[in-house]
N, C-alpha and C positions, 0 to 999 in steps of 0.2 A: 182563327182571328186573320184579318187582313188588313193591310196597311198598304196606302200609295203615296210616294213622294213625287210630286209632279213640279217639273220646271217650267211654269208658264209661258215664259219667254221663249222657250225652245219648241213649243207647239205649233205646228202648221196651222195657220188660219183656215177656217171653214169657207170654203169656195161659196161664190154666189151671194154674198151678204152685201149691204149697203154700207157696212163699216169692218173692221178688222174685228173677228169674233175669235176666240180661242176657247175651246171646249174643254173644261177641266173634268167634267163628268164624263165626256166620252174617254178621255186619256185615263181616268181611273176606273172606268166600267161601272159607274153609278148608275143604279135603276131607279131609284126614288126621289132624286134631286136632280135639277138641272142647273149647274154652275157654269157661267160663262164669264169671260174677261172682254170687256169690248175697249176699242181706240176709236174714239168717233172724231173725225176732223170736220172743221166747219162745214155745214151743208150736207152731211151726212145723217142717217139715221140708225138707230139701234134694231129695231124689228122690220120686217118686210112690209109691214102694213099698221096703220091704225088699226087697233084690234082690242080683243077681250078674251077672257079664258072663262070656262064653265065652273073649274074646280081649282085651277092653278093660282096659287098665291105667288107674287112676285116683289122681291127686294133688290131696288137699284143703289148700291154703295158706292158714292162718286170717290175716287182715289185723287184724281187731279182734274182741273178745269172746271167747268160748269155744264152739266146736263139740264136740258128743258124737256119738260114731260107735259105733254099736252094731253088734256083731259076736255070733255064736253063742257066742262063749267069753266076752267081757267088753265093757263099755262104756269107749271111750277117750276123755279129756278132752284137747282139742287147744287149746291157747292161743295167743294171738298170736305171730307170726313162728315158728310151729312147721308142720310139714306132717306129713298122715297119708296112707300110700301103701297101696294097695288093690290086689293083685294079680288076674288073672284067677281066677274060680271061687271067689272069696272074698266070702261074703255081707255085706252092710253096710247101714246106714240112718243118714245123717248128719242131726243134728237139734239144736234148742235146747230144753232141757227148759222146761216151763211155769213152774218154779219159777226160771229164770234171772231175774237182775237187768237184763240188757241183751242187745241182738241181737247177732249175730254176721255178720261180712262174711268171706267166704271166695271166692277164686279156685279153680275147679275145673277141671283139666286131665285129659280122658280121651284115650287113643290106643291102637289107631287108632280113627278116628271111625266106628264100625259100629254097627248095630242089632243087637246081641247081648244084650239084657237079658233075664233071666228073674225071676219073683217067686221068692223064697226060702220056703219052708215049712219052720219048724223042727219040732222033735219035738214042740212043744206043740200042733201042729195048724194052724198058719198063718203064712203071711208076713204081715207087718204093714206098711202104708204109714202116712201120716200121720193117717188117719182109720181105722185097721184093714183096710182093703182090701189085696187081695193083688195087685191088678194092677200091672204093670210096663211098661205101654205108652210107648213112646218117642214124645216130641211132635216130633222131628225127625229121626227115623231114624237118629240117630247115638249112640243108648245113652241110658239114664235118668239121667244126672248132674247 
């Protein structure tokens, strides 16, 4: 049997991210699921790029603030105590608009924990990251969530 008690607030943020990411799955040594807590200030994004996954399902559970999730069809506003689910092959970019009054805090779960992320190029000519770049490189080999 194995158990892990993780004090998330004590975890060091993952470096080189567009927002504060604290990896619960890394701290607990999880191999089958990616679990991250994000603190996203106005003007910041959760992923490194507008992207999609081949196999990974993602759930964004908002703890506070409002998270915007951009898709090819529309942008969804996800409020506290709401979840937004992204199925495989569904492009998305989660962020907090610059015009927002407060940051959002969200728990994001992705499974399986695989490196199957791809930059999404929409019809207007480019996938967009937080700075307009199309790179969707994973920092931990387990997807760009």
